[in-house]
C-alpha atoms as one frame of an Amber mdcrd trajectory, in Angstrom:
protein
   0.009   0.035  -0.203   2.778   2.195   0.774   3.919   1.529  -2.658   0.444
   2.159  -4.543   0.109   5.316  -2.152   3.530   7.073  -3.754   2.618   6.422
  -7.020  -1.244   7.921  -5.890   0.419  11.000  -4.536   2.389  12.145  -7.427
   0.688  12.891 -10.187  -2.022  15.226  -7.816   0.562  17.070  -6.021   2.714
  17.887  -9.668  -1.060  19.686 -10.256  -1.443  21.483  -6.839   2.014  22.107
  -5.859   3.071  24.169  -9.485   0.411  27.577  -8.590   2.370  29.266  -6.160
   5.179  28.870  -7.767   4.708  30.267 -11.359   5.686  33.049 -10.580   9.251
  32.601  -9.988   9.061  30.856 -13.086   7.879  33.329 -15.128  10.472  35.510
 -13.607  13.238  33.389 -14.342  12.720  32.101 -17.728  10.165  34.720 -18.739
   6.947  34.442 -21.115   4.897  36.249 -19.214   0.868  35.460 -17.983   0.783
  32.473 -20.847   3.817  30.681 -19.357   2.067  30.061 -16.072  -1.415  29.140
 -18.192   0.806  26.746 -20.538   2.788  25.362 -17.530  -0.616  24.129 -15.663
  -2.851  23.178 -18.761  -0.390  21.205 -20.485   0.113  18.780 -17.511  -3.457
  18.308 -16.593  -4.794  18.645 -20.439  -2.314  15.252 -21.349  -3.219  13.859
 -17.888  -6.760  14.231 -18.403  -6.647  12.502 -21.978  -4.293   9.867 -21.727
  -5.845   8.169 -18.367  -8.358   5.766 -19.967  -5.421   4.783 -22.315  -3.035
   4.156 -19.001  -5.371   2.019 -17.077  -6.178  -0.306 -20.457  -2.288  -0.809
 -20.675  -2.170  -1.815 -17.641  -4.852  -4.461 -18.156  -3.168  -5.667 -21.275
   0.261  -5.914 -20.524   0.409  -6.156 -16.271  -0.364  -3.781 -13.922   2.857
  -3.508 -11.959   4.948  -3.128 -15.283   2.578  -0.123 -16.667   3.102   1.010
 -12.816   6.813   0.491 -12.939   7.105   2.140 -16.242   5.079   4.999 -15.189
   7.269   5.813 -12.055  10.194   5.810 -13.368   9.103   8.102 -17.010   7.016
  10.183 -14.436  11.084  10.745 -12.222  12.307  11.425 -15.526  10.514  14.306
 -16.951  10.582  15.132 -13.450  14.176  15.967 -13.666  13.553  17.484 -17.113
  11.480  20.035 -15.569  13.750  21.008 -12.867  16.443  21.130 -14.958  15.077
  23.059 -17.688  16.349  26.722 -18.681  13.654  27.200 -21.678  10.219  27.937
 -21.529   9.524  24.952 -24.315  11.894  22.686 -22.790   9.633  23.554 -19.386
   6.063  22.716 -21.153   7.802  19.079 -23.083   9.443  18.061 -19.225   5.011
  18.743 -18.293   4.065  16.895 -21.353   5.738  14.313 -20.623   4.881  14.099
 -16.861   1.089  14.367 -17.828   2.328  10.487 -19.593   3.571   9.001 -17.332
   1.532   9.991 -14.645  -1.378   8.611 -16.460   0.501   5.891 -16.841   0.988
   5.496 -13.520  -1.722   6.476 -11.460  -4.842   4.086 -12.457  -2.659   1.027
 -11.453  -2.459   2.176  -7.566  -6.095   1.867  -7.684  -6.467  -1.336 -10.417
  -4.092  -3.040  -7.997  -5.867  -2.037  -4.681  -8.765  -3.654  -7.043  -7.916
  -6.746  -8.146  -5.778  -7.659  -5.070  -8.154  -6.701  -2.206 -11.823  -7.969
  -1.039 -14.294  -6.398   1.525 -12.738  -4.868   4.492  -9.600  -4.576   3.452
 -10.533  -2.750   0.435 -12.429  -0.013   2.152  -9.955   0.543   4.200  -7.235
   0.955   1.170  -9.758   3.207  -0.193  -9.777   4.883   2.316  -5.976   5.848
   2.276  -5.988   6.000  -1.463  -8.463   8.743  -1.263  -6.719  10.159   1.979
  -3.372  10.763  -0.300  -5.763  13.004  -2.719  -6.279  14.943   0.483  -2.836
  15.008   1.197  -1.849  15.907  -2.351  -4.039  18.988  -2.125  -2.738  19.719
   1.309   0.715  19.195   0.857   0.567  21.146  -2.424  -1.300  23.987  -1.476
   1.347  24.701   1.267   4.709  22.931   0.206   4.884  25.128  -3.188   5.340
  28.176  -1.538   8.023  27.364   1.161   9.657  25.516  -1.422  10.505  28.668
  -3.529  10.670  31.222  -0.518  13.144  29.147   0.899  15.087  28.890  -1.995
  17.022  25.024  -0.963  20.597  24.891  -2.345  19.377  28.017  -4.654  17.634
  25.680  -6.509  13.975  28.009  -6.084  11.090  26.805  -7.918  13.053  23.842
  -9.303  12.516  22.459  -6.010   9.079  21.744  -6.204   9.490  19.593  -9.404
  12.781  17.846  -7.646  10.875  16.660  -4.635   9.206  14.087  -6.767  12.524
  12.150  -7.396  13.292  11.295  -3.861   9.720  10.015  -3.211   9.858   7.880
  -6.844  12.796   6.042  -5.409  11.138   4.862  -2.122   7.947   3.562  -4.575
  10.598   1.960  -7.238  12.151   0.328  -4.812   8.543  -0.958  -2.972   7.710
  -1.502  -6.274   9.780  -5.139  -6.959   7.062  -6.878  -4.037   4.210  -5.838
  -5.926   1.470  -8.248  -6.344   0.338  -8.969  -9.673  -3.124 -10.436 -10.459
  -2.838 -11.828 -14.071  -4.286  -9.908 -16.506  -5.315 -10.144 -20.265  -1.875
  -9.734 -21.373  -2.546 -12.270 -24.187  -4.815  -9.867 -26.520  -3.636  -6.646
 -28.377  -3.725  -3.528 -27.916  -6.894  -1.580 -29.524  -4.301   1.458 -31.331
  -7.629   2.467 -33.646  -9.828   3.026 -30.722  -6.779   4.961 -28.564  -5.897
   7.536 -31.559  -9.773   8.198 -31.757 -10.244   8.641 -28.134  -7.372  10.744
 -27.844  -8.125  12.964 -30.398 -11.990  13.180 -29.136 -10.332  14.131 -25.561
  -8.269  16.235 -25.807 -10.464  18.268 -28.366 -12.842  18.678 -25.920 -10.443
  19.180 -22.617  -7.756  21.525 -24.515 -10.735  24.285 -24.777 -11.910  24.246
 -22.294  -8.668  24.950 -20.739  -7.379  27.533 -22.909 -10.720  28.735 -24.296
 -11.283  30.823 -21.104  -7.869  32.575 -20.667  -7.737  32.722 -24.812 -11.362
  34.576 -24.673 -13.455  32.042 -26.217 -12.020  32.181 -29.815 -14.042  30.696
 -32.470 -11.304  27.926 -32.960 -12.781  26.591 -29.777 -16.325  25.937 -30.408
 -14.944  24.172 -33.607 -12.520  22.014 -31.935 -16.031  20.886 -29.631 -17.900
  20.345 -32.444 -15.040  18.180 -34.235 -14.489  16.132 -30.937 -18.069  15.047
 -30.447 -17.711  13.452 -33.552 -14.783  11.908 -33.260 -16.356  10.155 -29.987
 -19.063   9.209 -31.621 -16.668   7.578 -33.921 -15.021   6.313 -31.188 -18.650
   4.305 -29.950 -18.843   3.274 -33.316 -15.829   2.092 -33.530 -15.899  -0.267
 -30.069 -19.100  -1.677 -30.582 -18.034  -2.862 -33.927 -15.362  -4.283 -32.420
 -17.351  -5.554 -29.322 -19.277  -7.703 -32.182 -16.355  -9.141 -33.860 -14.209
  -9.810 -30.933 -14.335 -13.753 -31.325 -12.669 -13.315 -34.605  -8.901 -11.824
 -33.762  -7.040 -10.874 -30.640  -7.796  -7.112 -30.476 -10.087  -6.227 -28.156
 -12.093  -2.938 -27.385 -10.048  -0.021 -25.882 -13.501   0.312 -24.042 -16.188
  -2.339 -23.808 -19.525  -0.590 -24.485 -20.310  -3.746 -21.817 -18.230  -1.215
 -19.485 -20.224   1.849 -19.644 -23.790   0.429 -20.242 -23.950  -1.949 -17.318
 -26.214  -1.028 -14.864 -24.772   1.757 -12.500 -21.740   2.291 -14.553 -23.508
   5.460 -16.250 -25.188   6.502 -12.824 -21.782   6.438 -10.980 -19.505   7.513
 -13.170 -22.398  11.016 -14.185 -22.081  11.114  -9.534 -18.329  11.793  -9.441
 -18.391  13.921 -12.417 -21.282  16.530 -10.723 -19.344  15.754  -7.267 -15.998
  16.987  -8.659 -17.634  20.232  -9.401 -15.746  21.224  -6.402 -12.215  21.638
  -8.147 -13.777  25.111  -9.682 -13.938  25.994  -5.914 -10.086  25.951  -5.135
  -9.634  28.312  -8.300 -12.678  31.310  -7.251 -11.241  30.931  -3.658  -7.893
  31.948  -4.344  -8.830  34.886  -6.963 -11.171  35.603  -3.847  -8.794  35.928
  -1.811  -6.421  38.199  -3.670  -9.290  40.492  -4.647  -9.733  40.694  -0.843
  -5.518  41.607  -0.669  -4.577  37.974   0.807  -1.061  37.163   0.035  -0.377
  33.235  -1.708   0.641  32.353   1.942  -2.156  33.901   4.055  -4.236  32.166
   1.208  -2.966  29.426   1.224  -3.520  29.493   5.299  -7.572  29.656   4.464
  -7.990  27.376   2.851  -5.614  24.995   4.677  -9.084  23.874   6.865 -10.226
  22.392   3.896  -7.052  20.433   3.374  -7.348  18.761   6.754 -11.148  17.663
   6.347  -9.568  16.484   2.974  -7.570  14.519   4.837  -9.427  12.791   7.630
 -12.899  11.630   5.598 -11.181   9.302   3.986  -9.835   7.407   7.428 -13.137
   7.785   8.595 -14.576   5.383   5.766 -13.530   1.933   7.662 -14.937   2.941
  10.423 -18.383   4.535   9.510 -19.554   1.236   7.506 -19.208  -0.536  10.450
 -22.247   1.063  11.479 -23.559   2.194   8.234 -22.668  -0.261   5.096 -24.544
   2.012   2.758 -25.609   5.425   1.954 -22.467   7.250   2.839 -21.444   8.709
  -0.360 -24.944  10.667  -0.218 -24.014  11.663   3.213 -20.780  13.404   2.385
 -21.841  14.880  -0.722 -24.597  16.406   2.291 -22.157  17.553   4.360 -20.306
  19.155   1.106 -23.196  20.875   0.471 -24.430  22.420   3.493 -20.426  23.511
   4.005 -21.321  25.370   1.026 -24.901  26.833   1.574 -23.168  27.810   5.365
 -19.784  29.501   4.083 -21.850  31.497   1.083 -23.775  33.168   3.860 -20.947
  33.963   6.269 -19.183  35.575   3.156 -22.386  37.491   2.009 -23.547  38.161
   6.112 -20.317  39.348   7.155 -17.027  39.466   4.541 -14.037  37.552   5.078
 -14.139  36.235   8.895 -12.187  33.485  11.176 -15.300  31.250  10.987 -15.101
  30.426   8.117 -12.324  27.301   8.800 -15.422  25.817   9.805 -17.814  25.318
   6.531 -14.159  24.993   4.996 -13.462  22.465   7.409 -16.285  20.980   6.577
 -16.512  20.776   2.818 -13.279  19.002   2.706 -13.948  16.556   5.030 -17.289
  15.634   3.152 -15.394  15.720  -0.092 -12.466  13.038   1.648 -15.434  10.740
   2.644 -17.158  11.075  -0.969 -14.298  10.321  -2.319 -13.264   7.002  -1.774
 -16.738   6.001  -1.590 -17.954   7.253  -4.614 -15.090   5.610  -6.523 -16.113
   2.239  -4.693 -19.530   2.358  -5.765 -18.414   3.095  -9.892 -15.657   0.207
  -9.547 -17.827  -2.497  -8.350 -20.009  -2.604 -11.217 -17.156  -3.296 -13.402
 -15.254  -6.881 -13.526 -12.141  -7.279 -12.184 -10.905  -8.353 -15.087 -10.929
  -4.300 -16.297  -9.781  -2.945 -12.667  -7.443  -0.751 -14.781 -10.308   0.199
 -17.459 -12.077   1.064 -13.979  -9.361   3.119 -12.675  -8.701   5.161 -15.902
 -12.502   5.705 -16.394 -12.720   7.134 -13.022  -9.831   9.361 -12.907 -10.408
  10.156 -16.454 -13.841  11.455 -15.414 -12.600  13.181 -12.488 -10.041  15.291
 -14.365 -12.239  15.879 -17.524 -14.828  17.359 -14.454 -12.419  19.168 -13.252
 -11.935  21.143 -17.000 -15.250  21.570 -17.717 -15.912  22.784 -14.046 -13.367
  25.884 -13.782 -13.892  26.689 -17.413 -17.491  26.981 -16.532 -17.842  27.783
 -13.082 -14.958  29.888 -12.893 -16.288  31.889 -16.441 -19.585  32.573 -13.648
 -17.307  33.891 -11.056 -15.528  36.166 -12.659 -18.521  37.442 -15.018 -20.399
  38.074 -11.418 -17.166  39.349  -9.944 -16.803  41.467 -12.915 -20.633  43.196
 -12.130 -20.946  42.924  -8.933 -17.499  42.545  -7.358 -15.637  39.141  -5.657
 -17.793  38.542  -2.094 -21.057  38.523  -4.187 -19.503  36.658  -6.905 -17.643
  33.759  -4.777 -20.788  33.930  -3.030 -23.423  32.754  -6.144 -20.940  30.579
  -7.083 -20.585  28.752  -3.863 -24.539  28.198  -4.139 -24.181  26.390  -7.825
 -21.567  24.072  -6.806 -23.945  23.142  -3.359 -26.626  22.297  -6.282 -24.419
  19.833  -8.204 -22.909  18.169  -5.512 -26.710  17.472  -4.497 -28.032  16.124
  -7.699 -24.297  13.995  -7.002 -25.658  12.468  -4.110 -29.068  11.648  -5.071
 -27.596   9.856  -8.514 -25.269   8.272  -5.200 -28.139   6.787  -3.968 -29.628
   5.546  -6.724 -26.386   3.885  -8.195 -26.434   1.808  -4.713 -29.575   0.513
  -5.524 -28.004  -1.308  -8.258 -26.784  -4.885  -7.597 -23.020  -5.363  -8.262
 -21.966  -7.176 -10.998 -19.841  -9.889  -9.073 -20.525 -10.896  -5.124 -16.574
 -12.921  -4.992 -13.475 -12.242  -6.289 -13.599 -15.098  -8.748 -16.747 -14.642
 -11.114 -15.909 -11.908 -13.352 -12.604 -13.808 -14.182 -14.990 -16.713 -14.664
 -17.609 -15.008 -16.973 -14.497 -13.003 -19.019 -13.244 -16.381 -19.655 -16.425
 -18.204 -20.418 -18.415 -15.693 -23.217 -17.009 -14.884 -26.966 -18.340 -11.323
 -26.746 -18.932  -8.688 -24.461 -17.980  -9.804 -21.071 -21.445  -7.817 -19.752
 -23.635  -8.156 -22.573
């Protein structure tokens, strides 16, 4: 678990830790505001569009092998970022970080799903969720501290080089990782991979870059083209699934994995849940408008990160008392926290009492994440554990990009017209509404009986049926 959690920590850590270092990067390498946006977007976009493919590669060629290759590649990409002397070299390093993180990250969840059952799996998922919270806490504080401390004269480069000792420890531990058997005899669906990559890239890139560029016309053209590519991908996967007995090429995303009862509802709940990602952006902008420094802002939002860290660790204890509806309760706590926060801002402006609803939001977020993941993955066979992990992580990342683009746009529009306090109040209520919708969907998903009730039935079914494992 320590090894897997090391691989779980690095990708979200590198998303959070870079934000407070961007001004120093711009001062050192030049490039202005556009470089700062590209440093964030190049990693986030690549990571999002490659996650499903990364998870499927683990299913086909071995999850431990994919984990190790991704881990080593991520360490080398981090070294490239830390040594970059030109903006273009830093951006290449960030893209490579996104590729390798997408190969590494799904294997952690996939190995938990494939190798553990019952209470052990719930405990492991709790630690997995807590690691996301730890990444949020560390990322929002360590970045500014490393840049300020200027260790060994490294400045902003330390935020990338700090990955190397973590990767080294995880690599050592990977020598002892078990690797449940996978479908290594099959070939990768390269045509499907290219269609999916192009389609998701066409969705994510305009969402990530559109607002900063003023939503030029080509953003909407690319989005329409992406919809056509994704539709073509689905048609191709369906056709390939119907003829899979004629060859060794299996669909990248078997249609049955998405049409199985409960999966689409659970993924929709995951997507609505991660609309909370936009709150980090608007909170930071609101703090800046209130005259808070980056370090002060990181301390102000720290209660949310601490709550996020504690929440997942309580799941194994809560499940003994309340085996179901944990996700809905957690999302309800987030909803209440956001509404209380909105009320405090509307009534008192900036107040220390905001720490209470922020901690409640973080606790609910940390409690909901492993619960929603489990609700989703139990409806997909373990033979496709990597695919399930990729789908969940890709849904989270795409939802984050969409919510930042849409809800962030709402905030900037309202802030320009009515001021930052009114804007963050309105956005908090909007996010609370989306989280309430996620709670309702999670209840519906939990009513659907999981596909398999033991650890081997899904593999037996996969081996005995020539066509879709789920049809």
